[in-house]
N, C-alpha and C positions, 0 to 999 in steps of 0.2 A: 503494498500499500503506500501513497506518496501522500503527503499531508503537506499542504502551502500556506504559509504564514502574508500573507496579502494583506496584513488589513493595513488601513488609512490609503488604497491605494486611489480612494477614488471619488474625491471632496466630503476625504476626513474619518468614512463610512471604515466598521475596525470587522467585514467579513471575505470573504472571499473575491473580487467582485468580476463575474464569466465576463470572456471579453465578447460573445455574442447573445443577447437578452434576448430567449429566447420566451415561445411567448407560454399564458401555464392553461394548459392542459380543462378539459372540462370535466375529467372525468369519469365521467356516467357512471356513478358508483350511486347509495345509497346512507343515504345519513342514520342515525336511529331512532328512530322515527317514524322509517318504511318508506322513504317518500324516492322519491329521486331528483338524485345529487348533481348540480353542474352547478360547477367549483368557481366557472366565470363568468355565471348569469347571480349569485348568490353572493357574489364577494365583488360585482361588479364594484368600482371609482372605488375599493378599497385599497389599504394595506395588503396581503395576506400572506401569512409565514403557516406556510403547510411544512408538517412530519408526517414524514412513513414511520409506522413504530407497531407497538401491542403492550395490553398492560401487565401482563404478566413478567415479561421483563424488569431484571433487577437493578437496571442503574439506571442506563446513558437515557431512555426511557421516560422516566418519569421524573427525574433530577431536568432536565429537558422544558418540560409543561412544570415545571416550580418553579424553574429563573423564569421561561417563559409569562408568567403567571407573576410570581412577583416588582419586572422590571412593567406590567401592565399597570400595575398597581401605585407605581411610583408614577410615574409620566403623569401626564395634566389629561384633566380628564377629556379636552378637543383631540385628544392625541388617539386617546384609548380608545375613545368612540369611531374613528379609523379606521382600527385594525383588526383584522380577520381573523384565528389562530384556529385554521381545519389540517386537523390529525386526523389518518389515513390506516385503518388495522391492518398489518405485515401478518396479522393469525388471525381473522375471520374467521374459522371453526371453534374458536376457544371463547374469540374477544366477540360474542351475540350486543344486541343490543343495549342490550340493559345492561350487562357488564360493558362495555364501552361507554356506555351516558355515567352511569354511577364514577365507573374510573373519571375521566375531566371532568364532574364537576367536582371531584376532591380540588383540585388547580382551579378552574375559572367555570362559570357556569357557561360564561357562554363559550366555553369550546365549541367547532363541532367536532365529533364523530361519523368517522366515514367506512362503512366497511363491502364487499361485495366477495364474487368468488372470489380463491386465490390468483387461482392464470388473469381473470381481469383485473386485478391489482398491480401484477407483475410488470405486467406488460404495462401499466402507467406510470408505474413509477419509476421502471427501464427506461420511457421512451423519454422523462426528462433526466433520465444521465443516474438513480439511483439502481445501487443493484441491491436485492431481494433474492435468498433465496429461499424455495423453499421448506416450513416447518420440519426438524426434525429431528425425533424420542429417537433420546440417545441410551445407555444402558443400561446407568443408573434410574431415568426415569424421565427427566428432566428432557422439556423440547426447546431444540436449540433453532433462535430461528437470529440466520446473518443478515442486515436490512443495513440500509446507506442511513447516516449518520443526520446528515447535516439536515439544518434549515432555511429553503428557499423562500426566502421576501421577492416577493409581485409586488411590481410598482403598479399604481391607481393607471396605467397602461395595458397594465394583465401581458410586461413583459416581467423576468425574472434581470430582477438587483443587485444581488447581493445574496449568498451562503454564508454562510453560521455557523460551524462544525463544533462538534461533541466536547460538552466544557468549555462554549464564548458566557468569560460575564455576565451577568444582571448588569454591569456599569456598562457593559460594551450596549447591550438592542437601550436600555435607556439614554446613550447615547445617540444610537440610531434614528430608533423611530417621529423623533420630535423633524429629521432630518428629513426622512424616508415619506414619510403625510407633508411636506412644502411643499416636494417635488410632482414638477408636472409633466413628463418624462414622453417623445415622441406619441405611438397615435391615446386614441381612447379604444379604451379594450371591447368596447362594438367593432373594432378594426383587428385587436389581435388574434387573428385567424387562423394566422401559421405553424402549420403538422411542427411539433415540438421532435426532439430528437437524432431528424431526419440531416442534419447539419446544421443546428448550432444550440447543440447538447454540451453541459461542456462534459470534457472526456474524462474517464472515472476508473475508477483503475481495481476490484477490488481480492483476493485472495481469500478461497470458504474454508470457515472455522475460523480467520479475526474475526480481533476481537480488541475494543476501545471503554474505557468505562470514563466518568467526568469524569475531567480535568490531569489524567496518566491514561495510558494505557496500558494490557493485556487480557488477560484469561480469566472468565469468567466460564460459573459453572448453567447458568440455565439457560446461557446468549449468547449468540455472537454479533456482538455489532461494528459495520465496518463506515466507520470515516476517513472515507481516504478523494479530494479530488487535486485531479489537476489538470492545469491549461495553459495556452500556449503564453511561450510571452514576459513568465513573470520573473521580475528580477531580484528578489527574495527570492532562497535558500531555500530551495526545497528541505522539512522533514523525515527521515524513516521513520513509521510510526512499526513496532512491535508487531508482531505478531502471529 
């Protein structure tokens, strides 16, 4: 895996800024109320923070949701109201709608849970450069779910603006959200229909079974979470992650 530190390279933002701003996907999955979920329609005009993970993850998933919730509590209400957080389950067989809804409500009642058949979720994730492997039952009965751990922030023009790696400090989100909500970049969301993942998605690499925990890297007993982002033209040195 390769983790690239590109913080502060674009307007003072603290995440990885993609060289090409790929379009926000529709997803076309289902929310926890059982309704069809179109990401573009449901988050139109808002800064959208998209994350793929699962509720039984022991490390990076709950930490990331807690960090986003903490950041939203710290920013001004006028900023918070312009941000949508969407969590897509990578373990839909165990993450039923009630389970997903209850889990997200622990962090913030405004967070939206989305699920669907695993192959549909994997196709959507990989189309925007998020690696994802099917859940695997281990010899000890635990379940390994290897998935990309980046939070993808889409601007109000429905194109990827910045990617945040696992372990991003709350302070970085707090600093960036007012900047993101103040921007008016590119085209209106209704025009952002380019197919992500063809030529414009960030290239990400992953090794099966590689893991990352918040603020440290290493193996965990029940999950494999890939925190891998690689983009061309980054001037800062790449850092190798243990896996």
